[in-house]
KEVEX-773049 format. One record per residue (C-alpha): x, y, z; residue number from 1. Coordinates in steps of 0.5 Angstrom, whole numbers. Last residue first. Layout:
// residues N
[pt [X Y Z] NUM] ...
END
This chain:
// residues 810
[pt [-15 113 36] 810] [pt [-19 106 37] 809] [pt [-26 107 41] 808] [pt [-31 108 35] 807] [pt [-38 107 35] 806] [pt [-38 107 27] 805] [pt [-42 101 26] 804] [pt [-36 97 25] 803] [pt [-33 100 32] 802] [pt [-39 96 35] 801] [pt [-35 90 34] 800] [pt [-29 92 38] 799] [pt [-22 93 35] 798] [pt [-16 90 37] 797] [pt [-9 92 33] 796] [pt [-3 88 32] 795] [pt [0 92 28] 794] [pt [2 99 26] 793] [pt [8 97 23] 792] [pt [8 91 20] 791] [pt [9 84 24] 790] [pt [15 80 25] 789] [pt [19 87 28] 788] [pt [16 86 35] 787] [pt [19 79 35] 786] [pt [15 73 38] 785] [pt [21 68 37] 784] [pt [16 63 35] 783] [pt [13 67 29] 782] [pt [20 66 25] 781] [pt [20 71 19] 780] [pt [21 71 12] 779] [pt [14 74 10] 778] [pt [12 79 14] 777] [pt [6 78 19] 776] [pt [0 82 19] 775] [pt [-4 81 26] 774] [pt [-11 83 27] 773] [pt [-15 82 34] 772] [pt [-23 82 33] 771] [pt [-27 84 39] 770] [pt [-34 82 42] 769] [pt [-30 81 49] 768] [pt [-34 74 50] 767] [pt [-33 72 43] 766] [pt [-26 74 42] 765] [pt [-25 73 34] 764] [pt [-17 73 33] 763] [pt [-15 75 26] 762] [pt [-9 73 23] 761] [pt [-6 76 16] 760] [pt [0 74 11] 759] [pt [6 76 8] 758] [pt [9 79 3] 757] [pt [12 87 3] 756] [pt [16 86 -4] 755] [pt [22 86 0] 754] [pt [20 79 4] 753] [pt [18 76 -3] 752] [pt [25 78 -6] 751] [pt [28 75 0] 750] [pt [24 68 -1] 749] [pt [26 68 -8] 748] [pt [33 69 -7] 747] [pt [36 73 -13] 746] [pt [34 80 -9] 745] [pt [31 86 -12] 744] [pt [24 87 -9] 743] [pt [23 94 -9] 742] [pt [21 96 -1] 741] [pt [14 95 1] 740] [pt [8 99 4] 739] [pt [5 95 10] 738] [pt [-1 100 11] 737] [pt [-4 102 18] 736] [pt [-10 106 20] 735] [pt [-13 108 14] 734] [pt [-19 112 15] 733] [pt [-24 112 9] 732] [pt [-29 116 5] 731] [pt [-30 115 -2] 730] [pt [-29 120 -7] 729] [pt [-27 116 -13] 728] [pt [-19 117 -12] 727] [pt [-19 116 -5] 726] [pt [-22 121 0] 725] [pt [-17 121 6] 724] [pt [-18 120 14] 723] [pt [-11 118 17] 722] [pt [-5 114 15] 721] [pt [0 115 10] 720] [pt [6 116 15] 719] [pt [5 113 22] 718] [pt [3 118 28] 717] [pt [1 112 33] 716] [pt [-5 117 35] 715] [pt [-8 116 29] 714] [pt [-8 122 24] 713] [pt [-14 126 24] 712] [pt [-14 129 17] 711] [pt [-11 128 11] 710] [pt [-11 132 4] 709] [pt [-7 128 -1] 708] [pt [-1 131 -3] 707] [pt [2 126 -8] 706] [pt [8 124 -3] 705] [pt [3 124 3] 704] [pt [-2 119 -1] 703] [pt [3 114 -1] 702] [pt [0 107 -1] 701] [pt [4 103 -5] 700] [pt [3 97 -10] 699] [pt [7 92 -13] 698] [pt [5 87 -19] 697] [pt [7 80 -16] 696] [pt [7 80 -8] 695] [pt [8 73 -5] 694] [pt [3 71 0] 693] [pt [0 78 -1] 692] [pt [-1 82 5] 691] [pt [-8 82 8] 690] [pt [-14 87 7] 689] [pt [-17 88 14] 688] [pt [-23 92 13] 687] [pt [-27 96 19] 686] [pt [-34 97 18] 685] [pt [-38 104 18] 684] [pt [-38 111 20] 683] [pt [-31 113 20] 682] [pt [-31 119 16] 681] [pt [-39 121 15] 680] [pt [-44 119 10] 679] [pt [-40 113 7] 678] [pt [-34 112 11] 677] [pt [-30 105 11] 676] [pt [-25 104 16] 675] [pt [-18 101 14] 674] [pt [-12 96 16] 673] [pt [-8 95 10] 672] [pt [-3 90 7] 671] [pt [-1 91 0] 670] [pt [-1 86 -6] 669] [pt [-8 89 -7] 668] [pt [-12 82 -8] 667] [pt [-14 81 0] 666] [pt [-20 81 4] 665] [pt [-23 81 11] 664] [pt [-29 86 12] 663] [pt [-31 86 20] 662] [pt [-38 85 21] 661] [pt [-43 90 25] 660] [pt [-49 87 21] 659] [pt [-52 93 20] 658] [pt [-46 96 17] 657] [pt [-46 91 11] 656] [pt [-52 94 8] 655] [pt [-49 101 8] 654] [pt [-43 98 6] 653] [pt [-46 95 0] 652] [pt [-49 102 -2] 651] [pt [-43 106 -1] 650] [pt [-39 101 -6] 649] [pt [-45 102 -11] 648] [pt [-45 109 -11] 647] [pt [-37 109 -11] 646] [pt [-36 104 -17] 645] [pt [-31 103 -16] 644] [pt [-28 103 -9] 643] [pt [-28 95 -10] 642] [pt [-21 96 -13] 641] [pt [-20 94 -21] 640] [pt [-22 101 -23] 639] [pt [-15 103 -20] 638] [pt [-15 111 -22] 637] [pt [-10 116 -20] 636] [pt [-4 112 -22] 635] [pt [3 115 -19] 634] [pt [9 111 -22] 633] [pt [15 113 -17] 632] [pt [14 107 -12] 631] [pt [14 102 -18] 630] [pt [8 98 -20] 629] [pt [4 102 -18] 628] [pt [3 108 -14] 627] [pt [-3 111 -11] 626] [pt [-6 105 -7] 625] [pt [-12 104 -2] 624] [pt [-18 105 -7] 623] [pt [-23 103 -3] 622] [pt [-28 97 -2] 621] [pt [-22 92 -1] 620] [pt [-22 85 -5] 619] [pt [-24 78 -6] 618] [pt [-29 77 0] 617] [pt [-30 75 7] 616] [pt [-35 79 11] 615] [pt [-35 77 18] 614] [pt [-40 77 24] 613] [pt [-39 76 32] 612] [pt [-45 72 36] 611] [pt [-46 66 32] 610] [pt [-52 60 32] 609] [pt [-58 65 30] 608] [pt [-56 72 29] 607] [pt [-60 73 22] 606] [pt [-60 81 21] 605] [pt [-54 82 17] 604] [pt [-55 75 13] 603] [pt [-62 78 10] 602] [pt [-59 84 8] 601] [pt [-53 81 5] 600] [pt [-57 76 1] 599] [pt [-61 82 -2] 598] [pt [-54 85 -4] 597] [pt [-52 79 -7] 596] [pt [-58 78 -12] 595] [pt [-58 85 -13] 594] [pt [-50 86 -16] 593] [pt [-44 86 -11] 592] [pt [-41 92 -15] 591] [pt [-46 95 -20] 590] [pt [-47 101 -24] 589] [pt [-54 104 -26] 588] [pt [-54 109 -21] 587] [pt [-47 113 -23] 586] [pt [-40 114 -22] 585] [pt [-34 116 -26] 584] [pt [-37 122 -30] 583] [pt [-37 125 -23] 582] [pt [-29 126 -23] 581] [pt [-27 127 -16] 580] [pt [-21 132 -16] 579] [pt [-16 131 -11] 578] [pt [-10 128 -15] 577] [pt [-11 133 -20] 576] [pt [-13 130 -27] 575] [pt [-8 128 -33] 574] [pt [-8 121 -31] 573] [pt [-16 120 -31] 572] [pt [-16 115 -37] 571] [pt [-10 111 -38] 570] [pt [-9 105 -34] 569] [pt [-16 102 -36] 568] [pt [-19 106 -42] 567] [pt [-26 109 -39] 566] [pt [-32 110 -44] 565] [pt [-37 109 -38] 564] [pt [-39 102 -41] 563] [pt [-31 101 -41] 562] [pt [-31 101 -34] 561] [pt [-34 94 -33] 560] [pt [-40 93 -28] 559] [pt [-39 88 -22] 558] [pt [-43 82 -22] 557] [pt [-38 77 -21] 556] [pt [-33 81 -18] 555] [pt [-35 82 -11] 554] [pt [-36 74 -10] 553] [pt [-38 74 -3] 552] [pt [-38 69 3] 551] [pt [-41 72 9] 550] [pt [-38 69 16] 549] [pt [-42 68 22] 548] [pt [-37 67 28] 547] [pt [-39 62 34] 546] [pt [-34 57 32] 545] [pt [-36 56 26] 544] [pt [-42 59 22] 543] [pt [-41 59 14] 542] [pt [-46 63 9] 541] [pt [-47 64 2] 540] [pt [-44 66 -5] 539] [pt [-43 60 -10] 538] [pt [-46 62 -16] 537] [pt [-44 58 -23] 536] [pt [-43 61 -30] 535] [pt [-48 58 -35] 534] [pt [-49 65 -39] 533] [pt [-55 67 -35] 532] [pt [-52 67 -29] 531] [pt [-52 60 -25] 530] [pt [-58 59 -19] 529] [pt [-54 57 -13] 528] [pt [-58 62 -9] 527] [pt [-55 62 -1] 526] [pt [-49 57 -3] 525] [pt [-49 50 0] 524] [pt [-43 50 5] 523] [pt [-36 51 2] 522] [pt [-33 44 0] 521] [pt [-34 45 -8] 520] [pt [-31 52 -7] 519] [pt [-24 53 -10] 518] [pt [-25 46 -15] 517] [pt [-32 48 -16] 516] [pt [-31 55 -18] 515] [pt [-25 54 -23] 514] [pt [-29 48 -26] 513] [pt [-34 53 -27] 512] [pt [-30 58 -31] 511] [pt [-27 52 -35] 510] [pt [-34 50 -37] 509] [pt [-36 57 -39] 508] [pt [-30 58 -43] 507] [pt [-25 64 -41] 506] [pt [-26 71 -43] 505] [pt [-31 73 -38] 504] [pt [-34 80 -38] 503] [pt [-31 87 -38] 502] [pt [-25 89 -42] 501] [pt [-18 92 -39] 500] [pt [-14 86 -37] 499] [pt [-16 80 -41] 498] [pt [-9 79 -43] 497] [pt [-11 78 -50] 496] [pt [-15 85 -50] 495] [pt [-17 88 -56] 494] [pt [-18 81 -60] 493] [pt [-23 79 -54] 492] [pt [-28 84 -58] 491] [pt [-33 82 -53] 490] [pt [-32 78 -46] 489] [pt [-38 73 -44] 488] [pt [-43 76 -39] 487] [pt [-42 72 -32] 486] [pt [-46 78 -28] 485] [pt [-42 83 -32] 484] [pt [-36 80 -29] 483] [pt [-31 86 -28] 482] [pt [-25 82 -28] 481] [pt [-17 84 -28] 480] [pt [-11 80 -31] 479] [pt [-15 74 -33] 478] [pt [-14 67 -32] 477] [pt [-20 65 -28] 476] [pt [-16 64 -22] 475] [pt [-13 71 -24] 474] [pt [-19 74 -23] 473] [pt [-21 71 -16] 472] [pt [-23 65 -14] 471] [pt [-25 64 -6] 470] [pt [-22 59 -1] 469] [pt [-25 58 6] 468] [pt [-21 52 9] 467] [pt [-23 48 15] 466] [pt [-18 45 19] 465] [pt [-13 39 19] 464] [pt [-11 38 12] 463] [pt [-11 45 10] 462] [pt [-5 47 13] 461] [pt [-1 41 10] 460] [pt [-4 42 3] 459] [pt [-1 49 3] 458] [pt [4 49 -2] 457] [pt [2 43 -7] 456] [pt [-5 45 -6] 455] [pt [-3 52 -9] 454] [pt [2 49 -14] 453] [pt [-4 44 -17] 452] [pt [-8 51 -19] 451] [pt [-3 52 -24] 450] [pt [-4 44 -27] 449] [pt [-11 45 -26] 448] [pt [-12 51 -30] 447] [pt [-8 48 -36] 446] [pt [-12 42 -36] 445] [pt [-19 47 -36] 444] [pt [-16 50 -42] 443] [pt [-14 44 -46] 442] [pt [-22 42 -45] 441] [pt [-24 48 -47] 440] [pt [-21 49 -53] 439] [pt [-19 55 -52] 438] [pt [-16 60 -48] 437] [pt [-10 57 -46] 436] [pt [-5 60 -41] 435] [pt [3 60 -42] 434] [pt [8 55 -42] 433] [pt [11 57 -35] 432] [pt [9 54 -28] 431] [pt [4 60 -26] 430] [pt [4 65 -32] 429] [pt [-3 66 -32] 428] [pt [-3 67 -24] 427] [pt [-5 62 -19] 426] [pt [-9 62 -12] 425] [pt [-11 69 -14] 424] [pt [-16 69 -9] 423] [pt [-19 70 -1] 422] [pt [-15 64 2] 421] [pt [-18 63 9] 420] [pt [-16 58 14] 419] [pt [-20 56 20] 418] [pt [-17 54 27] 417] [pt [-10 57 26] 416] [pt [-4 53 28] 415] [pt [1 58 29] 414] [pt [7 54 28] 413] [pt [3 51 22] 412] [pt [2 57 19] 411] [pt [9 59 20] 410] [pt [11 53 16] 409] [pt [7 55 10] 408] [pt [9 62 10] 407] [pt [16 61 10] 406] [pt [15 55 5] 405] [pt [12 59 0] 404] [pt [13 54 -6] 403] [pt [14 58 -10] 402] [pt [16 65 -9] 401] [pt [16 67 -17] 400] [pt [10 63 -17] 399] [pt [6 69 -15] 398] [pt [1 67 -9] 397] [pt [-4 72 -8] 396] [pt [-8 72 -1] 395] [pt [-8 69 6] 394] [pt [-12 70 12] 393] [pt [-11 65 18] 392] [pt [-17 65 23] 391] [pt [-17 64 30] 390] [pt [-23 63 34] 389] [pt [-23 65 41] 388] [pt [-26 60 46] 387] [pt [-33 57 48] 386] [pt [-34 54 41] 385] [pt [-28 51 37] 384] [pt [-33 46 33] 383] [pt [-29 40 33] 382] [pt [-24 39 28] 381] [pt [-24 34 22] 380] [pt [-17 31 22] 379] [pt [-13 29 16] 378] [pt [-12 23 12] 377] [pt [-10 21 5] 376] [pt [-10 14 3] 375] [pt [-7 11 -4] 374] [pt [-9 4 -6] 373] [pt [-5 0 -11] 372] [pt [-9 -4 -16] 371] [pt [-9 -11 -20] 370] [pt [-13 -12 -26] 369] [pt [-7 -13 -31] 368] [pt [-8 -6 -33] 367] [pt [-8 -3 -26] 366] [pt [-13 0 -22] 365] [pt [-12 6 -17] 364] [pt [-16 5 -11] 363] [pt [-17 11 -8] 362] [pt [-18 12 0] 361] [pt [-20 19 4] 360] [pt [-18 19 11] 359] [pt [-22 22 17] 358] [pt [-20 23 24] 357] [pt [-25 26 28] 356] [pt [-25 32 33] 355] [pt [-31 32 38] 354] [pt [-37 37 39] 353] [pt [-39 38 32] 352] [pt [-42 31 31] 351] [pt [-45 32 24] 350] [pt [-52 32 23] 349] [pt [-51 32 15] 348] [pt [-45 29 11] 347] [pt [-43 32 4] 346] [pt [-38 29 0] 345] [pt [-34 31 -6] 344] [pt [-30 28 -11] 343] [pt [-25 32 -16] 342] [pt [-22 32 -22] 341] [pt [-25 38 -24] 340] [pt [-28 36 -31] 339] [pt [-28 28 -30] 338] [pt [-32 30 -23] 337] [pt [-30 24 -19] 336] [pt [-36 19 -16] 335] [pt [-37 19 -9] 334] [pt [-37 13 -4] 333] [pt [-39 13 3] 332] [pt [-38 14 10] 331] [pt [-34 8 11] 330] [pt [-32 6 18] 329] [pt [-25 6 21] 328] [pt [-24 3 28] 327] [pt [-22 6 34] 326] [pt [-28 8 37] 325] [pt [-30 11 30] 324] [pt [-25 13 25] 323] [pt [-28 16 19] 322] [pt [-28 14 12] 321] [pt [-29 17 5] 320] [pt [-29 13 -1] 319] [pt [-27 15 -8] 318] [pt [-30 13 -15] 317] [pt [-28 13 -22] 316] [pt [-23 8 -22] 315] [pt [-19 9 -29] 314] [pt [-21 6 -35] 313] [pt [-23 13 -38] 312] [pt [-17 17 -35] 311] [pt [-15 21 -29] 310] [pt [-13 28 -28] 309] [pt [-9 28 -21] 308] [pt [-14 28 -15] 307] [pt [-17 33 -11] 306] [pt [-22 31 -5] 305] [pt [-27 36 -3] 304] [pt [-31 35 4] 303] [pt [-37 38 6] 302] [pt [-39 37 14] 301] [pt [-46 40 16] 300] [pt [-48 42 23] 299] [pt [-55 41 24] 298] [pt [-59 38 19] 297] [pt [-65 40 22] 296] [pt [-64 48 21] 295] [pt [-59 53 22] 294] [pt [-54 50 18] 293] [pt [-48 50 23] 292] [pt [-42 49 19] 291] [pt [-36 45 18] 290] [pt [-32 46 12] 289] [pt [-27 42 8] 288] [pt [-21 41 3] 287] [pt [-17 35 1] 286] [pt [-10 34 -2] 285] [pt [-7 31 -8] 284] [pt [-10 24 -8] 283] [pt [-7 20 -14] 282] [pt [-2 24 -12] 281] [pt [4 28 -10] 280] [pt [9 23 -8] 279] [pt [14 27 -4] 278] [pt [13 22 2] 277] [pt [17 17 -2] 276] [pt [23 20 0] 275] [pt [29 17 -4] 274] [pt [36 21 -4] 273] [pt [40 19 -10] 272] [pt [48 18 -10] 271] [pt [47 11 -7] 270] [pt [45 8 -13] 269] [pt [38 7 -17] 268] [pt [34 10 -23] 267] [pt [30 7 -28] 266] [pt [25 10 -33] 265] [pt [22 4 -37] 264] [pt [19 9 -42] 263] [pt [19 15 -46] 262] [pt [16 19 -52] 261] [pt [19 24 -56] 260] [pt [16 30 -60] 259] [pt [20 33 -65] 258] [pt [22 41 -66] 257] [pt [18 47 -66] 256] [pt [20 54 -66] 255] [pt [19 54 -74] 254] [pt [12 51 -73] 253] [pt [10 57 -69] 252] [pt [7 56 -61] 251] [pt [4 63 -59] 250] [pt [-2 61 -55] 249] [pt [2 54 -53] 248] [pt [8 58 -50] 247] [pt [15 56 -52] 246] [pt [20 53 -49] 245] [pt [27 54 -52] 244] [pt [30 48 -56] 243] [pt [36 44 -54] 242] [pt [32 40 -49] 241] [pt [27 38 -54] 240] [pt [23 33 -50] 239] [pt [26 32 -43] 238] [pt [26 27 -38] 237] [pt [28 30 -31] 236] [pt [33 29 -25] 235] [pt [33 34 -19] 234] [pt [39 36 -16] 233] [pt [46 35 -16] 232] [pt [49 34 -23] 231] [pt [53 40 -24] 230] [pt [55 40 -17] 229] [pt [59 33 -18] 228] [pt [64 37 -23] 227] [pt [64 33 -29] 226] [pt [69 28 -32] 225] [pt [67 25 -39] 224] [pt [66 18 -41] 223] [pt [63 16 -48] 222] [pt [59 10 -51] 221] [pt [56 10 -58] 220] [pt [51 5 -62] 219] [pt [51 -1 -57] 218] [pt [47 -6 -60] 217] [pt [41 -8 -55] 216] [pt [37 -12 -60] 215] [pt [31 -8 -61] 214] [pt [33 -2 -56] 213] [pt [39 0 -60] 212] [pt [43 2 -55] 211] [pt [46 9 -52] 210] [pt [52 9 -47] 209] [pt [54 14 -42] 208] [pt [59 14 -37] 207] [pt [60 20 -33] 206] [pt [65 21 -28] 205] [pt [63 25 -22] 204] [pt [68 30 -19] 203] [pt [69 32 -11] 202] [pt [74 26 -11] 201] [pt [72 22 -17] 200] [pt [65 19 -15] 199] [pt [62 15 -20] 198] [pt [56 16 -25] 197] [pt [53 12 -30] 196] [pt [48 14 -35] 195] [pt [44 9 -40] 194] [pt [40 11 -46] 193] [pt [36 6 -49] 192] [pt [34 7 -56] 191] [pt [27 7 -60] 190] [pt [27 7 -67] 189] [pt [25 14 -70] 188] [pt [31 15 -75] 187] [pt [36 11 -72] 186] [pt [42 13 -77] 185] [pt [48 9 -75] 184] [pt [54 9 -71] 183] [pt [52 15 -67] 182] [pt [56 21 -67] 181] [pt [59 24 -61] 180] [pt [57 32 -59] 179] [pt [60 35 -52] 178] [pt [57 41 -49] 177] [pt [53 37 -44] 176] [pt [53 30 -46] 175] [pt [49 30 -53] 174] [pt [49 23 -57] 173] [pt [48 25 -64] 172] [pt [44 21 -70] 171] [pt [38 26 -69] 170] [pt [39 29 -62] 169] [pt [40 24 -57] 168] [pt [41 25 -49] 167] [pt [45 28 -43] 166] [pt [43 35 -41] 165] [pt [46 38 -35] 164] [pt [41 43 -32] 163] [pt [36 48 -35] 162] [pt [29 49 -35] 161] [pt [28 50 -27] 160] [pt [20 49 -26] 159] [pt [21 42 -22] 158] [pt [27 45 -18] 157] [pt [22 49 -14] 156] [pt [18 43 -12] 155] [pt [25 39 -10] 154] [pt [28 44 -6] 153] [pt [35 46 -9] 152] [pt [33 53 -6] 151] [pt [37 57 -12] 150] [pt [33 53 -16] 149] [pt [36 46 -18] 148] [pt [36 41 -24] 147] [pt [43 38 -24] 146] [pt [41 32 -29] 145] [pt [37 33 -35] 144] [pt [35 26 -39] 143] [pt [34 25 -46] 142] [pt [30 27 -52] 141] [pt [33 32 -58] 140] [pt [31 39 -60] 139] [pt [30 37 -67] 138] [pt [29 42 -72] 137] [pt [29 38 -78] 136] [pt [24 34 -75] 135] [pt [22 27 -73] 134] [pt [15 26 -70] 133] [pt [15 20 -65] 132] [pt [22 20 -63] 131] [pt [24 15 -58] 130] [pt [26 14 -51] 129] [pt [28 8 -47] 128] [pt [31 10 -40] 127] [pt [36 8 -35] 126] [pt [40 12 -30] 125] [pt [45 9 -25] 124] [pt [48 12 -19] 123] [pt [54 13 -15] 122] [pt [55 16 -8] 121] [pt [60 21 -5] 120] [pt [57 27 -8] 119] [pt [50 25 -5] 118] [pt [44 29 -7] 117] [pt [41 27 -13] 116] [pt [34 27 -12] 115] [pt [29 22 -13] 114] [pt [22 22 -10] 113] [pt [19 28 -15] 112] [pt [22 25 -21] 111] [pt [21 31 -26] 110] [pt [18 30 -33] 109] [pt [20 36 -38] 108] [pt [18 40 -44] 107] [pt [23 44 -46] 106] [pt [22 46 -53] 105] [pt [15 45 -57] 104] [pt [13 39 -61] 103] [pt [7 38 -56] 102] [pt [4 31 -55] 101] [pt [10 29 -50] 100] [pt [8 21 -49] 99] [pt [10 18 -43] 98] [pt [9 10 -45] 97] [pt [5 4 -43] 96] [pt [1 5 -49] 95] [pt [-1 12 -48] 94] [pt [1 16 -41] 93] [pt [0 23 -43] 92] [pt [4 30 -43] 91] [pt [3 37 -46] 90] [pt [-3 38 -41] 89] [pt [2 37 -35] 88] [pt [6 43 -37] 87] [pt [12 41 -35] 86] [pt [10 34 -32] 85] [pt [11 33 -24] 84] [pt [12 25 -23] 83] [pt [12 20 -17] 82] [pt [4 21 -16] 81] [pt [3 19 -23] 80] [pt [3 21 -31] 79] [pt [-3 25 -31] 78] [pt [-6 26 -38] 77] [pt [-9 19 -39] 76] [pt [-8 12 -42] 75] [pt [-9 6 -36] 74] [pt [-2 5 -33] 73] [pt [1 -2 -32] 72] [pt [7 0 -37] 71] [pt [7 7 -34] 70] [pt [10 4 -28] 69] [pt [16 8 -28] 68] [pt [22 4 -24] 67] [pt [26 6 -18] 66] [pt [31 3 -14] 65] [pt [34 8 -8] 64] [pt [32 6 -1] 63] [pt [37 10 3] 62] [pt [35 8 10] 61] [pt [37 1 8] 60] [pt [44 3 6] 59] [pt [45 2 -1] 58] [pt [49 -5 -4] 57] [pt [42 -8 -6] 56] [pt [40 -3 -11] 55] [pt [47 -1 -14] 54] [pt [48 -8 -15] 53] [pt [41 -9 -18] 52] [pt [42 -4 -23] 51] [pt [49 -7 -25] 50] [pt [46 -14 -26] 49] [pt [41 -10 -30] 48] [pt [46 -7 -34] 47] [pt [50 -14 -35] 46] [pt [43 -18 -37] 45] [pt [42 -14 -43] 44] [pt [35 -11 -43] 43] [pt [28 -13 -42] 42] [pt [22 -9 -42] 41] [pt [18 -8 -36] 40] [pt [11 -10 -33] 39] [pt [9 -8 -26] 38] [pt [4 -13 -24] 37] [pt [5 -11 -16] 36] [pt [7 -4 -15] 35] [pt [14 -1 -16] 34] [pt [20 -1 -11] 33] [pt [22 -8 -13] 32] [pt [21 -7 -21] 31] [pt [27 -3 -21] 30] [pt [31 -9 -19] 29] [pt [30 -12 -26] 28] [pt [26 -19 -27] 27] [pt [28 -23 -32] 26] [pt [30 -29 -28] 25] [pt [37 -27 -28] 24] [pt [35 -21 -25] 23] [pt [31 -24 -20] 22] [pt [37 -28 -17] 21] [pt [41 -22 -17] 20] [pt [36 -19 -12] 19] [pt [36 -25 -8] 18] [pt [43 -26 -7] 17] [pt [44 -18 -6] 16] [pt [38 -19 0] 15] [pt [32 -16 -2] 14] [pt [30 -9 1] 13] [pt [24 -8 4] 12] [pt [17 -6 0] 11] [pt [14 0 3] 10] [pt [8 2 7] 9] [pt [7 9 6] 8] [pt [5 14 12] 7] [pt [7 20 8] 6] [pt [1 23 7] 5] [pt [1 20 0] 4] [pt [0 13 2] 3] [pt [2 7 -1] 2] [pt [0 0 0] 1] 
END
């Protein structure tokens, strides 16, 4: 049995005598670490024996033999939990091989469980490769060694497109910069590539051979001494390793090369570090919520399990089990949604008074009728009544800082009761290779592999506590989103990045997959009627830990600025900073839309099951940004903010004020704490906009530098705080702001820290009726309790009544 939660049961190493006996019987040592029924192609016995020697002479704590299981895998896109494919949508398991279906450059498959780490160890790598579409612009197929980022962390390494390449281009062996001709023209015949590494006092001796697969004829052999550092890191298979990567949207025939397929990939040796817990799938991660339904259904558990995209002949069912009185009991099976690659479970009248262990079980069927079992486990926590509720607030994950380990690790240390992701779990450039607009099936796969980086980074914190996860504009692959009630974008040729026009640019089916993968585990929405275009709706309530949450979509019904003749990023730049243009507002412009406003009115008056309230949405209802994307570039109007349209914004806040709710959001890449004003300054709700997990496009709030009028600066006296009017004329009291530096470091984590990244924490104290707000920086250790771990102006405690303008904080 193998378990993606790190609790795998692995086969023990065989004795050297037994392993050699298996080799003599035609079974390679690599198969010992694969599941039962795994088939393989026979090779010359000498090489198989060498692999067996490497495997059995390895210390038991460094089990390193490996062979792919593609011969036993049904045809599908996803290659398996041991691999990461770049990009996922360009690879398929087909007829027992890993096929690259795109002739673009630098398409790769990384081993997740095996990294070359030990300079003093030996290794051997073998793979069968074949050109499927010979091309004069052939970029070659082979193995890339030494793939590593500046972190040399296995997940971050997966997105590095360079290393030490060993492979075949046409009829030439490539070893680094050396080129050695093969003895014959191989055309599209499969060949076996063998790479053996032996330590040589700080260096590594590489012995490389190429054999014709059909008869094992030796076509070339070459030895080369290289620095050991050149080969340490991830190991990957690469199609067209000599060509630059191209995006799907801009692929041109002249940029493309051949297409390669790979099989019988085996690795062994003491130079490898083998960590089976680094598998990612078949079950990738889970998310759940537990909520008081305010009905006879009691507390309702909703849980989603996300899996790698499977094939038609794969098992389509997932089981949820819970531990009761020391025994695992089934709560039923769920069919996997083939588009979203997700299984969801709903259980009513859940006993919220006790924590319960759960596990999700998936049996992966193999071609020979056998199966391997994947188990992903976690804990459904008891409802935290009778004590303060602690919630983490996170937003915006630009992948330059992937996998965001400082944030993920600090969250584990803080151990919140609830986790909130307000959007932008991905960006259009995530993982490279561009975004896909159409066809819809490929666009969906393109989205999923970007989204998987989010779960890969934060699945541990989501495993054992409820999670609220909202989609935002970049999640639907748009630079900005003015949803127009789900309307399709018109004249997309004018806006290929979807940054200036209203409506949705992606296919409806793909947008619905975005909604489902982010929110299927949320409580059932207030009104799930789709938009006229067919786009789903998810807004609604969550009640947990005596706190009531309103979950909103503050862009789905929002009006587009093009409707009033605005050119985003250009209009208004010639206006004085303090001038409020009346042409940029109107009674017919929408923010939340009528449906959500009606919900918010009802929610604000309903206090059943909770004593504090919070509104969760994508972004802040004010234009708290003056400069972007440089600290010296003033941009007056940011129509992307929910400070526009102003009248619709004020109406939403008038509704929200009655609830005395704290507004919690993100999106701006700029941490802020502010209080809304509508009729007067400071007469309405407070808003905490969390710092970005990894800020991409930087924003600054520097009204003092521009000459904005300011009144009633807080007692702490920090610059750029006090009562202001934003560019749209909205009243707002800015209490704290986490202005960034300019990110310059070559280290991703230092750069994220410089750019003002981090996360928020909110403590809801039911007894005191207060909210305590904290804004943590990116590259810190929360356990040392340094005051400098948080941005200037935090932590702050406000009382519930202050969300109605009954102010105490000065």
